[in-house]
N, CA and C of each residue as an Amber inpcrd file, in Angstrom:
protein
   414
   0.6450000  -1.4030000  -0.2730000  -0.2520000  -0.1040000  -0.1850000
   1.1570000   1.5300000   0.6350000   0.4850000   2.1130000  -0.3400000
   1.2470000   3.6870000  -1.0130000   0.3810000   4.9320000  -0.7540000
   1.0320000   4.9540000   0.8960000  -0.1030000   5.9410000   1.3050000
   0.8440000   7.9750000   1.3500000   0.3420000   8.9150000   1.1160000
   0.5840000   9.9790000   1.0100000   0.4770000  10.3440000   1.8780000
   1.0680000  11.6630000   2.6260000   0.6490000  11.8790000   4.0430000
   1.8180000  13.4910000   3.3640000   0.1890000  14.0630000   3.3460000
   0.0070000  16.0760000   2.7170000   0.1430000  17.0630000   3.5000000
   0.1010000  17.5740000   3.1850000   0.1240000  19.2570000   3.4570000
   0.3070000  19.5740000   3.4520000   0.5540000  21.3050000   3.5070000
   1.4960000  22.0930000   3.2320000   2.7450000  22.5360000   4.2100000
   3.6430000  22.8870000   3.7060000   5.0330000  23.4520000   4.7990000
   4.7290000  23.4050000   6.3190000   5.3960000  23.0250000   7.3220000
   5.0460000  23.7240000   8.5910000   3.7000000  22.9830000   8.7920000
   3.2210000  22.1340000   8.4970000   1.7190000  21.9560000   8.8060000
   1.7320000  20.1070000  10.0270000   3.1590000  19.5900000  10.0150000
   2.8980000  18.6300000  11.3740000   3.1580000  16.7540000  10.0460000
   3.3310000  17.4890000   9.4550000   3.2010000  16.3540000   8.5850000
   5.5060000  15.6270000   8.7220000   6.0070000  16.1140000   8.8640000
   7.1530000  14.9710000   9.7930000   7.2560000  14.6750000  10.7380000
   6.7180000  15.4940000  11.7140000   5.8330000  15.2640000  12.9320000
   5.7340000  13.4370000  12.9440000   3.8530000  13.3740000  11.8800000
   3.1670000  12.3270000  11.8330000   4.4020000  11.2190000  11.4560000
   5.3900000  11.8750000   9.9010000   6.2300000  10.9310000   9.5440000
   6.6330000   9.8030000  10.8990000   7.7710000  10.3200000  11.4580000
   8.0330000  10.1800000  12.5150000   7.6180000   9.1550000  14.1800000
   6.6810000   9.4700000  14.0320000   5.4680000   8.7760000  14.8180000
   5.4910000   7.2760000  14.0000000   5.0060000   7.3730000  12.6660000
   4.9600000   6.0780000  12.1810000   5.4720000   5.6700000  11.9330000
   7.1230000   5.6920000  11.4380000   8.1140000   4.9370000  11.6140000
   8.0450000   3.8530000  13.6130000   8.0210000   5.4080000  13.6250000
   8.3710000   4.5250000  15.5230000   7.3580000   3.4270000  15.4360000
   6.1650000   4.8120000  15.7960000   5.0560000   2.8960000  15.3530000
   5.4190000   2.0140000  15.0190000   5.4260000   1.6560000  13.2990000
   6.1970000   0.3160000  12.9780000   6.9530000   0.0670000  12.7560000
   8.0910000   0.5850000  13.7550000   8.5340000  -0.2580000  14.5010000
   9.2450000  -1.3060000  14.9710000   7.8870000  -0.5850000  16.3170000
   7.1410000  -1.6950000  17.4690000   6.0190000  -2.1050000  16.9090000
   5.3210000  -2.2200000  15.6320000   4.6220000  -3.8320000  15.6970000
   5.4780000  -4.4610000  14.4500000   6.7680000  -4.0270000  13.7360000
   6.4680000  -5.4330000  12.7100000   7.5550000  -5.6070000  13.4230000
   7.6430000  -6.9030000  12.8420000   8.9480000  -7.9480000  12.5910000
   9.7330000  -8.0410000  11.8840000   9.3060000  -7.1930000  10.9690000
  10.8330000  -6.6780000  10.1340000  12.1890000  -5.8190000  10.4070000
  12.0320000  -5.3280000   8.6020000  12.9580000  -4.3140000   8.8660000
  11.9110000  -2.8290000   8.7070000  11.9740000  -0.6030000   9.2120000
  11.7110000  -0.0500000   8.8650000  12.7450000   0.4610000   8.1540000
  12.2330000   1.2800000   7.4250000  13.3610000   1.8860000   6.5740000
  12.9490000   2.8520000   6.1600000  13.7370000   4.3780000   6.5210000
  13.3920000   6.0060000   7.1260000  14.3870000   6.4590000   5.2160000
  13.7530000   7.0500000   4.4440000  14.7750000   7.5250000   3.4000000
  13.7970000   9.1900000   4.0590000  15.4110000   9.7970000   3.1430000
  15.4350000  11.6720000   3.5730000  16.7490000  12.9020000   3.4240000
  16.4930000  13.8430000   3.1700000  17.2810000  13.5490000   2.2170000
  17.8510000  15.2300000   3.1740000  19.2440000  14.8240000   3.3570000
  19.7210000  15.0700000   4.7010000  19.3050000  14.1260000   6.4750000
  19.7180000  14.5660000   7.0490000  19.9200000  13.4790000   8.5270000
  19.7840000  14.7390000   9.4320000  17.5410000  15.1280000   8.7720000
  18.3490000  16.2200000  10.2540000  17.0500000  14.9540000  11.3150000
  16.6590000  13.4250000  11.1060000  15.5520000  12.9400000  11.7000000
  16.2070000  11.8530000  12.7620000  18.1380000  11.6740000  13.0650000
  18.4780000  10.5790000  13.7560000  18.5870000  10.7100000  14.9450000
  18.0140000  12.0730000  15.5130000  17.9470000  12.1290000  16.9260000
  16.1180000  11.2780000  16.7710000  15.5980000  11.0060000  16.6320000
  13.2560000  10.9490000  17.2280000  13.3300000  10.0840000  15.6990000
  13.9550000   9.5360000  15.2580000  13.5530000   7.9020000  14.9340000
  14.2340000   6.6050000  15.2980000  13.2270000   6.3950000  16.3630000
  14.3080000   5.2040000  17.2570000  15.9380000   4.7890000  16.1750000
  16.3220000   4.0400000  16.5130000  17.2900000   3.6170000  15.7950000
  17.6840000   2.2870000  15.5240000  16.0710000   1.6630000  15.8280000
  16.0170000   0.0000000  15.5620000  15.6050000   0.2200000  13.8890000
  15.1630000   1.4990000  13.1800000  14.9280000   1.7070000  11.9000000
  16.0620000   2.1240000  11.3730000  16.0710000   1.4530000  10.1980000
  17.4330000   1.6910000   9.0390000  17.3330000   3.4780000   8.3370000
  17.6190000   4.6090000   8.7210000  18.0110000   5.7780000   8.4650000
  18.2170000   6.2260000   7.4040000  17.8000000   6.4510000   6.1940000
  18.5460000   6.9590000   5.0430000  18.9340000   8.3060000   4.3360000
  20.3120000   8.5880000   4.1530000  20.4660000  10.0410000   3.1170000
  20.2470000   9.7570000   2.1290000  19.6100000  10.3340000   1.5850000
  19.7240000  10.2630000   0.5740000  20.9970000  11.3810000  -0.8840000
  21.2100000  12.0100000  -0.1860000  22.0090000  13.1320000  -0.5990000
  23.7060000  12.2980000  -0.0800000  24.2810000  10.5760000   0.5010000
  25.1880000  10.0200000  -0.0800000  25.6360000   9.4120000  -0.7020000
  24.1570000   8.8150000  -1.4070000  23.6110000   8.7910000  -2.9850000
  23.4550000   9.1980000  -3.8520000  23.1130000  10.0110000  -4.1220000
  23.3490000  11.1030000  -5.0950000  21.8710000  11.5060000  -5.8410000
  21.0930000  10.8590000  -4.9880000  19.9520000  10.6500000  -5.8320000
  19.3010000  11.9320000  -5.8020000  18.5640000  12.1050000  -7.2070000
  17.8510000  13.2530000  -7.6470000  16.8740000  13.1090000  -8.1720000
  15.2420000  13.0360000  -8.2550000  14.5040000  12.8090000  -9.0140000
  13.2990000  11.3640000  -9.2020000  12.5720000  10.5470000  -9.5880000
  11.8580000  10.4850000  -9.4120000  11.8260000   8.2780000  -9.5470000
  12.6550000   8.9050000 -10.7510000  13.3200000   7.9810000 -11.6960000
  14.2170000   7.1840000 -10.5780000  15.7570000   7.8540000  -9.7940000
  17.0530000   7.5150000  -9.1510000  15.8430000   6.6770000  -7.6980000
  15.1430000   7.6680000  -7.1840000  14.3740000   6.8860000  -5.8680000
  13.6330000   6.1620000  -6.4080000  12.8660000   5.8570000  -7.0000000
  12.9170000   4.4370000  -7.4320000  13.2360000   3.1250000  -7.4250000
  14.4640000   3.4450000  -8.4430000  15.2830000   2.5140000  -8.9570000
  15.9520000   2.6160000  -6.9190000  16.0120000   3.5300000  -5.4500000
  16.9830000   3.4420000  -4.8830000  16.0300000   2.5890000  -4.3380000
  14.4810000   2.7780000  -4.2510000  13.4440000   1.7040000  -3.2990000
  13.3980000   0.7410000  -4.3270000  13.4820000   0.8460000  -4.7920000
  13.5090000  -1.0170000  -5.1440000  14.3960000  -2.0730000  -5.5190000
  15.3850000  -1.3180000  -5.3620000  17.2840000  -1.7710000  -4.8700000
  16.1790000  -2.8010000  -2.8970000  16.1280000  -1.9770000  -1.8800000
  15.8480000  -2.5980000  -1.2160000  15.2790000  -3.5030000  -0.8430000
  13.7820000  -2.7180000  -1.8610000  12.8160000  -3.6180000  -1.9920000
  14.4020000  -5.4240000  -1.6940000  14.8080000  -5.6550000  -3.5430000
  15.6820000  -6.6740000  -3.8100000  15.9960000  -7.0810000  -2.2310000
  17.4940000  -6.1190000  -2.1910000  18.0910000  -6.3250000  -1.7280000
  17.8790000  -6.8320000  -0.2720000  16.9170000  -6.9010000   1.0030000
  16.5930000  -6.6580000   2.3770000  14.6460000  -7.7060000   2.1750000
  14.4430000  -8.7690000   1.5520000  13.8040000  -9.1120000   1.3690000
  11.8760000  -9.0130000   3.0320000  12.9750000  -8.8040000   4.1880000
  12.5860000  -8.2560000   5.7770000  11.7480000  -7.1470000   5.0940000
  11.8390000  -6.4240000   4.4210000  11.5720000  -4.7620000   4.3370000
  10.3090000  -4.8630000   4.8230000   9.6730000  -4.3520000   5.5080000
   7.6300000  -4.0220000   6.1980000   7.6810000  -3.1620000   5.7520000
   8.2480000  -2.0410000   5.9590000   7.5500000  -0.5840000   5.0020000
   9.3620000   0.0020000   5.2690000   8.1400000   1.7200000   4.3000000
   9.5950000   2.7200000   4.0930000   8.6530000   3.2940000   4.2920000
   9.8810000   4.5480000   3.8930000   8.7920000   5.2440000   4.5170000
   9.4200000   6.6690000   4.1840000   9.4620000   7.0510000   3.3660000
   9.7610000   8.6760000   2.2890000   9.2630000  10.1520000   2.9470000
  10.7400000  11.4600000   3.5640000  10.4190000  12.2420000   4.0320000
  11.2900000  13.5620000   3.0430000   9.9980000  14.4430000   2.5600000
  10.5480000  15.5730000   1.9790000  10.9320000  15.0640000   0.6080000
   9.9350000  14.1880000  -0.3440000  10.1250000  13.3860000  -1.3140000
  10.8500000  14.5580000  -2.4670000   9.5500000  16.6050000  -2.0620000
   9.7690000  16.7660000  -3.5440000  11.7550000  17.7050000  -3.4110000
  11.8100000  17.1400000  -2.3590000  12.6820000  17.9190000  -2.4030000
  14.3110000  16.5650000  -2.4980000  13.9860000  16.0010000  -2.6060000
  14.2370000  14.8720000  -3.0580000  14.2620000  14.7110000  -5.2050000
  12.6550000  14.7450000  -5.5530000  13.1930000  14.5870000  -6.9740000
  11.9810000  16.0450000  -6.4900000  12.6360000  17.2790000  -7.3350000
  11.6810000  18.5420000  -7.5520000  11.2420000  18.4240000  -9.1640000
  10.5990000  17.2000000  -8.9650000   9.9870000  16.7320000 -11.0570000
   8.4000000  17.5740000  -9.8190000   7.7330000  17.3280000  -8.5330000
   7.0030000  17.5820000  -8.0090000   6.0970000  16.5820000  -8.1730000
   5.0600000  18.5200000  -8.1180000   4.0110000  16.7940000  -8.5660000
   3.0820000  16.6080000  -9.9230000   4.3420000  17.4520000 -11.1710000
   4.6570000  16.4160000 -13.0600000   5.0990000  15.6740000 -12.3510000
   5.5600000  15.0070000 -12.1900000   5.7580000  13.0320000 -11.8260000
   5.2960000  11.7160000 -11.1870000   4.5770000  12.6170000 -10.0260000
   4.4290000  11.6540000  -9.2430000   2.9250000  10.8960000  -9.2510000
   2.2620000  11.3340000  -9.9450000   1.6260000  10.0470000 -10.9260000
   1.7280000   9.1970000 -11.5570000   2.7830000   9.8260000 -12.7070000
   3.9530000   7.4960000 -13.3930000   4.7400000   7.3360000 -11.6780000
   5.0450000   7.9940000 -10.6270000   6.0360000   7.5640000  -9.3940000
   4.5350000   6.6170000  -8.9000000   3.6020000   7.3500000  -8.7650000
   2.9770000   6.2830000  -7.2950000   2.5830000   5.1880000  -7.7990000
   2.6430000   5.1650000  -8.9150000   1.8690000   4.0210000 -10.3360000
   2.9730000   3.2650000  -9.6590000   3.9430000   2.8980000  -9.9310000
   4.6890000   2.4300000  -9.9080000   5.2160000   1.4480000  -8.7340000
   5.3770000   2.3140000  -7.2900000   5.4560000   2.0870000  -6.4030000
   3.8820000   1.6420000  -5.8780000   3.5220000   2.1110000  -6.3880000
   2.3620000   1.3390000  -5.8210000   2.0650000  -1.2740000  -6.1020000
   2.0250000  -0.2720000  -7.4950000   3.1240000  -1.6490000  -7.8510000
   3.8170000  -3.0100000  -7.0800000   5.5470000  -2.1460000  -7.9830000
   6.1560000  -2.6150000  -5.7170000   5.8200000  -2.8650000  -4.6560000
   5.1440000  -2.4670000  -4.1550000   3.8610000  -2.1430000  -3.0560000
   3.6200000  -3.4010000  -3.0100000   2.7740000  -4.0970000  -4.4040000
   1.7500000  -5.4760000  -4.2260000   2.3100000  -6.4620000  -3.9750000
   3.6890000  -6.1490000  -5.5110000   4.4670000  -7.6130000  -5.9320000
   5.3230000  -7.3570000  -3.8140000   6.4330000  -6.9270000  -3.3030000
   6.8860000  -7.0640000  -2.1610000   6.7300000  -6.8270000  -0.7380000
   5.3810000  -6.8120000  -0.4480000   4.3430000  -6.4960000   0.8090000
   5.2250000  -5.7360000   1.3110000   5.0600000  -4.6250000   1.0560000
   6.0520000  -3.7940000   1.1880000   4.5060000  -1.8930000   1.6360000
   4.7450000  -1.9250000   2.6130000   4.0940000  -0.0960000   2.8750000
   4.8410000   0.9070000   2.1250000   4.4280000   2.3380000   1.9140000
   5.2120000   2.6460000   1.9860000   4.6840000   4.0470000   2.1930000
   5.4470000   5.6700000   2.8190000   5.0080000   5.8270000   3.3740000
   5.7540000   7.3270000   2.1460000   4.7730000   8.3260000   1.5600000
   5.0120000   9.8690000   0.9670000   4.9450000  10.8880000   1.4600000
   5.9190000  11.0310000   2.2010000   5.3700000  12.8690000   2.1230000
   5.5990000  13.5400000   1.0060000   4.1450000  14.4420000   1.4670000
   4.0750000  15.3180000   0.8580000   3.6000000  17.1060000   0.3980000
   4.6200000  18.1650000   0.4690000   4.1460000  19.2700000   0.8150000
   3.3270000  20.2640000  -0.9590000   2.5450000  19.9160000  -0.4520000
   1.4450000  20.7340000  -1.0660000  -0.0410000  21.2160000  -0.6700000
  -0.7570000  21.3430000  -0.9110000  -2.4350000  20.7960000  -0.9200000
  -2.9130000  19.6070000  -1.4540000  -3.8770000  19.3380000  -0.3090000
  -4.5020000  18.7250000  -1.3480000  -5.1760000  18.4510000  -2.8350000
  -5.3920000  19.9300000  -2.7750000  -6.0590000  20.0160000  -3.7730000
  -5.5150000  19.6420000  -4.9590000  -4.4130000  20.1590000  -5.0470000
  -2.8530000  20.6490000  -5.6830000  -2.6330000  19.1540000  -6.3740000
  -3.7900000  17.6710000  -5.5080000  -3.2430000  16.2420000  -5.9140000
  -3.8040000  16.2410000  -6.6860000  -3.8070000  15.7350000  -8.3020000
  -5.0140000  14.8360000  -9.0470000  -5.6130000  14.4390000  -8.1450000
  -7.0650000  13.7350000  -8.3580000  -7.6820000  12.6440000  -8.0110000
  -7.2120000  11.3340000  -8.3630000  -6.1600000  11.4750000 -10.0130000
  -6.2760000   9.8560000  -9.5800000  -4.3120000   9.7320000  -9.6330000
  -4.3360000  10.3180000  -8.4090000  -2.6950000   9.7280000  -7.7580000
  -3.3620000   9.4980000  -6.2720000  -4.8890000  10.3160000  -6.2590000
  -5.7790000   9.4750000  -5.7190000  -6.7940000   8.0780000  -5.2480000
  -6.8460000   8.2860000  -6.1480000  -7.7230000   6.6410000  -7.3370000
  -6.4010000   5.6140000  -6.3480000  -5.1480000   5.6870000  -6.4610000
  -3.5650000   4.4690000  -6.3310000  -3.6920000   5.0230000  -5.3280000
  -3.5750000   5.5020000  -4.9770000  -2.9070000   5.8670000  -3.4600000
  -4.5170000   6.8400000  -2.0810000  -3.5810000   5.8260000  -0.5980000
  -4.2060000   6.5190000   0.5310000  -3.5280000   7.6220000   0.8540000
  -4.5620000   8.8830000   0.4920000  -3.3770000  10.3750000   1.4200000
  -4.2420000  10.0420000   3.5810000  -3.2830000  11.1110000   3.7030000
  -3.4140000  10.9450000   5.7210000  -3.8180000  12.2240000   5.3990000
């Protein structure tokens, strides 16, 4: 399942993402991965989650991010949850490439039984209905 955590900047999305990551670690029998740009969540997310900084791997854009997430799933069958903070900072295409990206992630999620959460900094009204048909929004 792909879930979108949508809201304007400063609306508390990152705090919700941190809570979701920590709850997932407590409930999961596998591994939880948190992907971020930079290393600002180091002290907020439990050490039991795998925290990955996209800047270390020079990831930019939806294609690279999809390949990275696919590689995580392929390399470790125990991953139950992947949470991505600041999606639009990692993929500057923003809303223009989001529909194709979420469809690909939904297929990956179905294939690997992995829950994927994307933090989206936008108004909910800016998200096309076609994306809401594929993903769950919070």
